[in-house]
C-alpha positions in Angstrom: -4.8 -17.3 -4.0 -7.1 -15.2 -2.0 -10.1 -14.2 -4.2 -11.0 -11.1 -2.2 -8.9 -8.2 -1.3 -8.2 -7.8 2.4 -8.4 -4.0 3.3 -6.6 -2.6 6.4 -8.1 0.8 6.3 -11.2 1.1 8.3 -13.5 4.2 9.2 -14.8 5.3 12.6 -18.0 6.8 11.5 -18.7 8.3 15.0 -15.7 10.5 14.2 -16.6 11.3 10.6 -18.1 14.6 9.7 -18.8 13.8 6.1 -16.4 16.4 4.9 -15.6 14.2 1.7 -11.8 15.0 1.7 -11.1 11.1 1.4 -13.2 11.0 -1.8 -11.1 13.6 -3.5 -7.6 12.0 -3.0 -8.4 8.5 -3.5 -6.7 7.4 -6.9 -9.2 4.8 -7.8 -12.5 6.7 -7.1 -13.0 3.9 -4.4 -14.9 6.1 -1.9 -18.2 8.0 -2.3 -20.7 9.6 0.2 -24.0 8.1 1.2 -26.1 9.6 4.1 -23.2 11.9 5.0 -20.6 9.0 5.4 -17.9 7.7 3.2 -18.8 4.4 1.5 -15.9 2.1 0.4 -16.1 0.2 -2.9 -13.8 -2.9 -1.7 -13.0 -3.9 -5.4 -11.5 -0.5 -6.0 -9.4 0.2 -2.8 -5.8 -0.5 -3.2 -4.9 0.5 0.4 -2.6 3.4 -0.5 -3.5 5.4 2.6 -4.1 8.6 0.8 -7.7 8.9 2.6 -5.8 8.2 5.9 -3.6 11.1 5.3 -6.3 13.4 4.2 -8.9 12.8 6.9 -8.8 15.9 9.2 -10.8 14.1 11.9 -8.8 11.0 12.2 -11.9 8.9 11.4 -9.8 6.4 9.4 -7.6 4.0 11.0 -5.4 1.2 10.2 -6.4 -2.5 11.5 -3.4 -4.6 12.9 -2.9 -7.7 14.7 -3.0 -7.8 18.7 0.4 -7.2 19.8 -0.2 -9.8 22.5 -0.2 -12.4 19.9 3.6 -12.2 19.8 3.7 -14.0 23.2 1.7 -16.8 21.8 4.9 -18.3 20.3 7.9 -19.9 21.8 10.0 -18.3 19.2 8.7 -14.9 18.2 10.8 -13.4 15.5 10.7 -9.7 14.4 11.1 -9.0 10.7 11.8 -5.1 10.6 12.5 -3.0 7.7 15.9 -1.0 7.8 14.0 2.1 7.7 12.5 1.5 11.2 16.0 2.3 12.5 16.2 5.4 10.5 13.3 6.8 12.5 15.4 7.2 15.7 17.8 10.0 16.1 21.6 9.1 15.3 22.6 9.4 18.9 20.4 6.2 19.7 22.7 3.4 18.6 21.6 0.3 16.7 22.7 -1.9 19.6 20.4 0.0 21.8 17.4 -0.2 19.6 18.0 -4.0 19.3 18.3 -4.5 23.0 15.0 -2.8 23.4 13.5 -5.0 20.9 14.6 -8.3 22.6 13.6 -6.8 25.9 10.0 -6.5 24.5 9.9 -10.1 24.1 11.3 -11.1 20.6 13.9 -13.9 20.5 15.4 -12.9 17.2 15.4 -9.6 15.3 16.2 -9.7 11.4 16.3 -6.8 8.9 13.8 -7.1 5.9 16.5 -6.4 3.5 18.7 -9.2 4.2 17.1 -10.9 1.3 17.7 -8.1 -1.2 21.0 -9.3 -2.5 19.5 -12.5 -3.3 16.6 -11.0 -5.2 18.9 -8.6 -6.9 20.9 -11.4 -8.5 17.9 -12.9 -9.9 16.4 -9.7 -11.1 19.7 -8.9 -13.0 19.7 -12.5 -14.4 16.2 -11.9 -15.7 16.7 -8.6 -17.2 20.1 -9.1 -18.7 19.5 -12.5 -19.8 16.5 -11.9 -22.0 14.5 -14.7 -20.3 11.8 -12.5 -18.7 8.8 -14.1 -17.3 6.9 -10.9 -18.1 6.4 -8.2 -20.7 8.3 -5.0 -21.1 8.2 -2.6 -19.5 8.8 -4.8 -16.4 7.0 -3.5 -13.5 8.3 -4.2 -9.9 6.0 -6.2 -7.7 7.6 -4.6 -4.5 4.9 -2.3 -3.7 1.5 -4.2 -3.1 -0.5 -1.0 -3.5 1.0 -0.5 -6.9 0.3 -4.2 -8.0 -3.4 -3.6 -6.8 -3.7 -0.4 -8.6 -2.6 -2.1 -11.9 -5.2 -4.8 -11.3 -8.1 -2.6 -10.6 -7.2 0.5 -12.8 -4.6 -0.8 -15.6 -5.7 -4.3 -15.9 -4.1 -4.4 -19.3 -0.8 -4.1 -17.6 -0.9 -7.0 -15.5 1.2 -9.1 -17.6 4.2 -6.6 -17.1 4.3 -7.2 -13.4 7.7 -9.0 -12.4 6.2 -12.1 -10.6 8.5 -12.3 -7.4 8.0 -12.4 -3.9 8.9 -9.2 -1.9 12.0 -9.1 0.5 9.9 -9.6 3.5 8.5 -12.7 2.2 11.9 -14.1 1.1 13.6 -13.2 4.4 10.5 -14.8 6.3 11.2 -18.1 4.2 14.8 -18.0 5.2 14.0 -17.4 8.9 11.8 -20.3 9.1 13.9 -22.7 7.0 17.0 -21.8 9.3 15.0 -22.2 12.7 13.5 -25.5 11.4 17.0 -26.7 10.8 18.1 -25.8 14.2 15.1 -28.2 15.6 12.5 -25.6 16.4 9.0 -26.8 15.7 7.2 -25.0 13.1 4.2 -24.1 15.3 6.5 -22.6 17.7 7.8 -20.0 15.4 6.0 -16.6 14.9 7.3 -14.0 12.4 6.0 -10.5 12.7 6.5 -8.0 10.0 6.8 -4.2 11.0 4.7 -2.3 8.3 5.3 1.1 7.3 2.0 1.2 5.4 -1.6 -0.2 5.2 -0.9 -1.9 1.7 1.7 -4.3 3.3 -0.6 -5.1 6.0 -3.3 -6.1 3.5 -1.0 -8.1 1.2 0.1 -10.1 4.0 -3.6 -10.9 4.9 -4.7 -11.7 1.3 -1.2 -12.0 -0.7 -1.8 -11.6 -4.6 -0.4 -14.6 -6.3 0.2 -16.5 -3.1 -2.1 -19.0 -1.0 -0.6 -17.7 2.3 2.2 -15.3 3.4 5.0 -17.0 5.7 4.5 -13.9 8.1 2.4 -14.8 11.0 1.3 -11.2 12.0 1.7 -7.4 11.2 2.8 -4.8 13.6 2.1 -1.2 13.1 5.5 0.5 12.7 4.3 3.7 14.6 3.0 1.6 17.3 6.3 -0.4 17.8 8.5 3.0 17.4 6.7 4.5 20.5 6.9 1.1 22.3 10.8 0.9 21.8 11.3 4.7 22.4 9.4 4.4 25.7 11.6 1.5 26.8 14.9 3.2 25.7 13.8 6.5 27.5 12.9 4.8 30.8 16.0 2.5 30.6 14.0 -0.4 31.3 16.1 -2.8 28.9 19.3 -4.7 29.5 22.1 -3.8 26.9 22.7 -7.0 24.9 26.0 -8.7 24.3 28.1 -7.1 21.7 28.0 -10.4 19.7 24.3 -9.7 19.2 23.8 -7.4 16.4 22.2 -6.6 13.2 23.5 -8.5 10.3 25.7 -6.8 7.8 23.9 -5.5 4.7 25.3 -4.2 1.4 24.9 -0.7 -0.1 22.1 -1.9 -2.3 20.1 -3.5 0.5 20.1 -0.2 2.4 19.2 2.0 -0.4 16.4 -0.6 -1.7 13.4 0.8 0.3 14.4 4.5 -1.1 13.2 5.8 -4.4 15.2 4.7 -7.0 17.0 2.2 -4.9 15.7 -0.9 -6.9 16.2 0.5 -10.4 19.7 1.3 -9.7 20.5 -2.4 -9.0 20.2 -2.8 -12.6 23.4 -2.4 -14.8 21.6 -2.0 -18.1 18.8 -0.6 -19.9 16.4 2.2 -19.4 15.2 2.0 -15.8 12.8 4.7 -14.2 11.7 5.1 -10.6 8.5 7.0 -9.8 6.9 7.5 -6.4 3.6 8.7 -5.2 0.6 6.9 -6.3 -0.8 9.9 -8.3 2.3 10.4 -10.2 2.5 6.6 -10.8 -1.1 6.5 -12.0 -0.5 9.5 -14.4 2.6 7.6 -15.8 0.9 4.4 -16.2 -1.8 6.0 -18.2 1.0 7.2 -20.6 2.3 3.6 -20.8 -1.1 2.1 -21.4 -1.6 4.5 -24.1 1.9 3.7 -25.6 2.8 7.5 -25.3 5.8 6.2 -23.5 7.9 3.3 -24.9 11.4 1.8 -24.9 11.3 1.5 -21.0 12.9 -1.7 -19.6 12.0 -1.5 -15.9 9.6 0.5 -13.7 10.1 0.9 -10.1 6.9 2.2 -8.8 6.3 3.2 -5.2 2.8 4.5 -3.8 4.4 6.7 -1.3 6.1 9.9 -1.7 9.6 9.2 -0.6 9.0 5.4 -1.0 8.8 3.5 2.2 10.1 6.3 4.3 6.9 8.2 3.2 4.8 5.3 4.5 1.7 6.5 6.4 2.8 4.4 9.5 6.1 5.9 10.1 6.8 8.3 12.8 9.6 10.3 11.6 9.8 12.9 8.8 10.5 11.2 5.6 13.4 13.5 4.6 15.2 13.0 7.8 14.8 9.2 7.5 16.0 9.2 4.0 19.0 11.2 5.1 19.7 8.7 7.9 19.3 5.8 5.6 21.8 7.2 3.2 24.4 8.0 6.0 24.1 4.3 7.1 24.6 3.1 3.4 27.9 5.0 3.2 29.2 2.8 6.0 28.0 -0.3 4.3 30.3 -2.5 1.9 29.4 -2.5 -1.8 28.9 -6.4 -1.6 28.5 -8.9 1.1 29.2 -12.7 0.8 27.7 -15.7 2.7 29.9 -15.2 5.7 28.3 -11.7 6.4 24.8 -12.9 5.2 24.2 -16.5 5.9 20.7 -16.2 3.8 23.0 -16.5 0.8 23.7 -20.2 1.8 20.1 -20.9 1.1 20.2 -19.6 -2.6 18.7 -22.9 -4.1 16.2 -23.3 -1.4 14.9 -19.7 -1.7 15.2 -20.0 -5.6 12.2 -22.3 -5.5 10.2 -20.2 -3.0 10.8 -16.9 -5.1 8.0 -17.0 -7.6 4.2 -16.0 -7.1 1.4 -17.2 -9.2 -0.2 -15.0 -12.0 -1.6 -11.6 -11.0 -5.2 -11.4 -12.3 -6.9 -8.3 -13.6 -9.7 -7.0 -11.5 -11.0 -4.2 -13.7 -12.9 -1.5 -11.7 -14.8 -0.7 -14.8 -16.4 -4.0 -15.1 -20.0 -3.1 -15.4 -21.7 -6.4 -16.3 -20.7 -10.0 -16.7 -22.3 -10.2 -19.9 -19.9 -8.7 -22.4 -22.5 -7.2 -24.8 -24.4 -5.7 -21.7 -21.2 -4.3 -20.4 -20.3 -2.6 -23.6 -23.6 -0.9 -23.7 -23.5 0.3 -20.1 -20.1 1.7 -21.0 -21.4 3.6 -23.9 -24.3 4.9 -21.8 -21.8 6.0 -18.9 -19.6 7.8 -21.6 -22.8 9.6 -22.9 -23.9 10.5 -19.5 -20.3 11.7 -18.5 -20.2 13.8 -21.5 -23.4 15.7 -20.6 -22.3 16.3 -17.1 -20.8 19.7 -16.2 -17.0 18.2 -15.6 -16.5 20.3 -12.5 -15.8 17.4 -10.2 -17.4 19.4 -7.2 -18.3 16.0 -5.2 -21.6 17.5 -4.4 -23.3 14.3 -5.9 -21.4 12.3 -3.2 -18.9 11.0 -5.8 -15.4 12.1 -6.6 -16.0 13.1 -10.3 -18.6 13.3 -13.0 -17.2 10.1 -14.6 -17.6 8.2 -11.2 -21.3 9.4 -11.0 -21.9 8.4 -14.5 -20.3 5.0 -13.9 -22.5 4.6 -10.6 -25.7 5.7 -12.6 -25.5 2.8 -15.2 -24.7 0.1 -12.7 -27.8 1.5 -10.6 -25.8 2.5 -7.6 -26.7 6.2 -8.0 -29.2 8.4 -10.1 -28.4 11.2 -12.2 -30.4 13.6 -10.1 -27.7 13.5 -7.6 -25.8 16.2 -9.6 -26.7 19.6 -8.3 -26.5 21.0 -11.9 -29.0 18.4 -13.0 -31.2 19.5 -10.2 -31.3 23.2 -11.0 -32.1 22.4 -14.7 -34.9 20.0 -13.8 -36.2 22.4 -11.5 -36.2 25.2 -14.2 -38.4 23.0 -16.4 -40.7 22.0 -13.6 -39.4 18.4 -14.0 -38.6 18.5 -10.2 -39.7 20.5 -7.1 -37.2 22.3 -4.6 -38.3 19.6 -2.0 -37.5 16.7 -4.2 -34.1 18.2 -4.9 -33.5 18.7 -1.3 -34.5 15.2 -0.4 -32.0 14.0 -2.8 -29.2 16.0 -1.5 -30.2 15.0 2.1 -29.9 11.1 1.0 -26.4 11.9 0.0 -25.2 14.2 2.7 -27.5 13.4 5.4 -30.3 15.2 7.2 -27.9 17.3 9.5 -26.1 18.8 6.9 -29.3 19.6 4.8 -31.5 20.6 7.8 -33.8 23.6 6.7 -33.5 25.3 10.0 -29.9 26.1 8.9 -31.3 28.9 7.1 -33.0 30.3 10.3 -29.9 29.8 12.4 -28.0 31.9 9.8 -30.6 34.5 10.2 -31.0 34.6 6.4 
């Protein structure tokens, strides 16, 4: 199990203007400002991508693998979410998209949701059989941003996480096993996952509860969409044979990546589906405080609209959801092993399904010594109570609470609060120059340049 979080979100400081938009939208207060630029706390970040969406300067980007590594393998396999197809206009047929993907250089193309019927069977058995491997309410582990959110913000709920691999992992395990049975050497197999979000990239690079992901590399969905669309528009591809097609999926498989798709697979119990990470965070606070009880299963997704709202998708999420539902209407309720040969590997995949324990990583940990940590928490509470509670961000932190926490861990000073500065100036405890210098340290010399007053003719 990886001890450190890998983060796919990166900053381009040459483009950043220090607007602090990113600090305000982060659900875990993982970003603060120093010297006019954002600083990321890697232990708090969950790679939800809210900062990426909020940045007006495109100064945040998503790190991905070099696409050329696809050609390093003799058998490059593409693992594509079904919502990838939903980005294309309905006039572009699935066979055309598949032909373009094969033209680009992939030897095989599989949809991620091929393993959903397998996972659905086990989820139903566990929920209905009363032999749960975790506490209730059972929380889905499908969304890696949510798993990390629970680790750092709601550590008391880690024992509620359903310890099962995600569909992309299970489908990758099947792909590798089936190719090995055909005599393909393991070193010749490269499985590349097309990710709609930063969190799944991070999850593959440092999987929670696993030593290593079976996925070889990750491709930005937006990037691949643009590449495929160009191939289709230029007509560079050769239409594949009609016998080559995407495998049949059940209705449950197609609706799985949509909000409510996972919860609806369960036939009994009180099961809720919640999307958008801020909605999820607010709801989990109520669960943690036991304000909400008697829930059996929680499907929690970080993006608004679930995977269709991923920050790396290219199309409007509402159109994608509509197309996904139209495709679902053409699917069968159930598929068997004849339609989906992955189901022939039921016993093999059953042994691969589980992940190790998910460990808490509380973002509020203030000291390794428990007694010292309690004292610091008490002091942080007192400082926060004394601050104005306007969460103006002028101190460089997203909230008064975040500043108070940073003060007691020696990462910031209380004088960074503009209201504290004014009060100290009033009582001659600080000079205007000292206050200016503190603000300059937070926001940078350019934003606090005294000549600004002259330029404004004030």
